[in-house]
ChimeraX commands (.cxc) that place a marker at each C-alpha (Angstrom):
marker #1 position -0.59,3.33,-8.68 radius 0.5
marker #1 position -3.73,2.34,-6.83 radius 0.5
marker #1 position -6.81,3.93,-8.40 radius 0.5
marker #1 position -8.13,5.11,-5.02 radius 0.5
marker #1 position -4.88,6.96,-4.33 radius 0.5
marker #1 position -4.96,8.45,-7.82 radius 0.5
marker #1 position -8.51,9.74,-7.30 radius 0.5
marker #1 position -7.52,11.33,-3.97 radius 0.5
marker #1 position -4.58,13.05,-5.66 radius 0.5
marker #1 position -6.77,14.30,-8.52 radius 0.5
marker #1 position -9.36,15.59,-6.01 radius 0.5
marker #1 position -6.72,17.47,-3.99 radius 0.5
marker #1 position -5.31,18.94,-7.19 radius 0.5
marker #1 position -8.75,19.91,-8.51 radius 0.5
marker #1 position -9.73,21.52,-5.21 radius 0.5
marker #1 position -6.66,23.73,-5.42 radius 0.5
marker #1 position -6.31,24.43,-9.16 radius 0.5
marker #1 position -9.49,23.20,-10.83 radius 0.5
marker #1 position -9.22,20.78,-13.71 radius 0.5
marker #1 position -6.54,22.22,-15.97 radius 0.5
marker #1 position -5.80,19.19,-18.17 radius 0.5
marker #1 position -7.75,16.69,-20.25 radius 0.5
marker #1 position -8.84,13.54,-18.41 radius 0.5
marker #1 position -7.88,11.47,-21.49 radius 0.5
marker #1 position -4.30,11.52,-20.15 radius 0.5
marker #1 position -5.40,9.28,-17.28 radius 0.5
marker #1 position -6.10,6.49,-19.82 radius 0.5
marker #1 position -2.49,6.41,-21.05 radius 0.5
marker #1 position -0.16,4.71,-18.53 radius 0.5
marker #1 position 2.90,6.74,-19.55 radius 0.5
marker #1 position 1.03,10.05,-19.48 radius 0.5
marker #1 position -0.66,9.07,-16.21 radius 0.5
marker #1 position 2.71,8.63,-14.48 radius 0.5
marker #1 position 3.89,11.97,-15.85 radius 0.5
marker #1 position 0.63,13.60,-14.78 radius 0.5
marker #1 position 0.88,12.20,-11.25 radius 0.5
marker #1 position 4.41,13.55,-10.92 radius 0.5
marker #1 position 3.41,16.99,-12.21 radius 0.5
marker #1 position 0.33,17.13,-9.93 radius 0.5
marker #1 position 2.52,16.23,-6.93 radius 0.5
marker #1 position 4.96,19.01,-7.84 radius 0.5
marker #1 position 2.09,21.49,-8.21 radius 0.5
marker #1 position 0.58,20.52,-4.86 radius 0.5
marker #1 position 4.02,20.88,-3.25 radius 0.5
marker #1 position 4.31,24.42,-4.64 radius 0.5
marker #1 position 7.19,23.55,-6.99 radius 0.5
marker #1 position 5.25,24.50,-10.14 radius 0.5
marker #1 position 1.97,25.97,-11.30 radius 0.5
marker #1 position -1.08,24.15,-12.64 radius 0.5
marker #1 position -0.60,21.25,-15.07 radius 0.5
marker #1 position -1.81,21.83,-18.63 radius 0.5
marker #1 position -2.21,19.58,-21.67 radius 0.5
marker #1 position 0.90,21.25,-23.10 radius 0.5
marker #1 position 2.93,19.84,-20.19 radius 0.5
marker #1 position 1.88,16.35,-21.25 radius 0.5
marker #1 position 2.58,16.59,-24.98 radius 0.5
marker link #1:1,2 radius 0.2
marker link #1:2,3 radius 0.2
marker link #1:3,4 radius 0.2
marker link #1:4,5 radius 0.2
marker link #1:5,6 radius 0.2
marker link #1:6,7 radius 0.2
marker link #1:7,8 radius 0.2
marker link #1:8,9 radius 0.2
marker link #1:9,10 radius 0.2
marker link #1:10,11 radius 0.2
marker link #1:11,12 radius 0.2
marker link #1:12,13 radius 0.2
marker link #1:13,14 radius 0.2
marker link #1:14,15 radius 0.2
marker link #1:15,16 radius 0.2
marker link #1:16,17 radius 0.2
marker link #1:17,18 radius 0.2
marker link #1:18,19 radius 0.2
marker link #1:19,20 radius 0.2
marker link #1:20,21 radius 0.2
marker link #1:21,22 radius 0.2
marker link #1:22,23 radius 0.2
marker link #1:23,24 radius 0.2
marker link #1:24,25 radius 0.2
marker link #1:25,26 radius 0.2
marker link #1:26,27 radius 0.2
marker link #1:27,28 radius 0.2
marker link #1:28,29 radius 0.2
marker link #1:29,30 radius 0.2
marker link #1:30,31 radius 0.2
marker link #1:31,32 radius 0.2
marker link #1:32,33 radius 0.2
marker link #1:33,34 radius 0.2
marker link #1:34,35 radius 0.2
marker link #1:35,36 radius 0.2
marker link #1:36,37 radius 0.2
marker link #1:37,38 radius 0.2
marker link #1:38,39 radius 0.2
marker link #1:39,40 radius 0.2
marker link #1:40,41 radius 0.2
marker link #1:41,42 radius 0.2
marker link #1:42,43 radius 0.2
marker link #1:43,44 radius 0.2
marker link #1:44,45 radius 0.2
marker link #1:45,46 radius 0.2
marker link #1:46,47 radius 0.2
marker link #1:47,48 radius 0.2
marker link #1:48,49 radius 0.2
marker link #1:49,50 radius 0.2
marker link #1:50,51 radius 0.2
marker link #1:51,52 radius 0.2
marker link #1:52,53 radius 0.2
marker link #1:53,54 radius 0.2
marker link #1:54,55 radius 0.2
marker link #1:55,56 radius 0.2
view
């Protein structure tokens, strides 16, 4: 995923929910993909905020 697109997604998520997970997950490619998917679901109203527990 393009870093610019990722930052836009994170900003949209943070504007709506705040930061609800540790940014360290963005350094792990596997966790980053999972995080992107969960943030997209949250922004679409399919789930609540993403937490570190969702990524463990």
